[in-house]
C-alpha positions as CSV (number, residue, x, y, z in Angstrom):
1,M,-2.6,40.8,41.8
2,L,-1.2,37.7,41.4
3,Q,-4.2,36.2,40.3
4,D,-3.7,37.6,37.3
5,S,-0.6,37.2,36.8
6,L,-1.2,33.1,36.6
7,E,-2.9,30.7,33.9
8,S,-5.0,29.0,36.5
9,P,-7.7,30.3,39.0
10,I,-6.3,30.9,42.8
11,V,-8.7,28.2,44.5
12,S,-6.4,27.8,47.7
13,L,-3.7,28.7,49.3
14,Q,-1.3,27.4,51.3
15,I,2.0,29.3,52.1
16,A,5.1,26.7,52.5
17,D,8.1,26.8,54.2
18,P,10.1,30.0,52.7
19,H,13.8,28.2,53.6
20,L,16.3,26.4,51.1
21,H,17.7,24.1,52.7
22,R,21.6,24.3,52.3
23,E,23.4,20.8,51.5
24,H,26.0,21.4,52.4
25,E,27.0,23.6,55.7
26,E,28.9,26.4,52.8
27,D,25.4,26.6,50.6
28,K,24.3,29.9,51.1
29,L,21.0,30.4,52.7
30,S,17.9,31.5,51.1
31,I,14.6,32.4,51.7
32,L,11.5,32.9,49.3
33,D,9.2,36.2,50.0
34,I,6.5,33.7,49.7
35,S,6.7,30.0,49.2
36,A,3.1,28.7,47.8
37,I,1.4,25.6,46.7
38,L,-2.3,25.9,44.6
39,D,-4.7,23.7,45.2
40,T,-2.7,21.8,42.1
41,G,0.2,20.8,43.4
42,T,2.0,24.1,42.1
43,K,4.7,25.1,43.4
44,V,4.9,29.0,43.7
45,N,7.5,31.2,44.8
46,V,6.3,34.7,44.8
47,E,9.3,37.7,44.3
48,I,8.9,41.3,46.1
49,Q,10.5,43.5,44.5
50,L,10.7,46.5,46.7
51,N,13.6,48.6,44.6
52,N,15.1,47.7,41.2
53,N,17.7,46.2,41.3
54,H,18.3,44.8,37.6
55,D,19.5,41.7,39.3
56,M,15.7,39.9,38.6
57,I,16.5,37.8,35.9
58,K,19.9,35.9,38.0
59,R,17.4,35.8,41.2
60,S,14.8,34.5,39.3
61,L,17.3,31.5,37.5
62,Y,18.9,31.2,41.6
63,Y,15.5,30.2,43.0
64,W,13.8,27.9,39.8
65,G,16.9,26.0,40.4
66,R,17.3,25.3,43.3
67,L,13.2,24.7,44.0
68,Y,13.5,22.1,40.9
69,I,16.8,20.2,42.3
70,S,14.3,20.2,46.1
71,I,11.4,18.6,44.2
72,T,13.3,16.6,41.8
73,K,15.6,15.1,45.0
74,R,12.4,14.6,47.0
75,D,10.7,12.5,43.9
76,A,13.8,10.6,44.2
77,I,13.4,8.5,47.2
């Protein structure tokens, strides 16, 4: 199912640390369902939803933002 939703084939998949670490103590703790890195180096966040809570767009944008910030901070070092 995951393969069908991606543009390029999955050759191998590495499961990464699912925790999005807090920058400040008061930041929300976020844990991804599956954080993966494809062979191309592309980071993938796989969300698993058992119920429709009608908040998928907000959740996706929140996690995308957190991942983007973590990547840009890492690359700036």
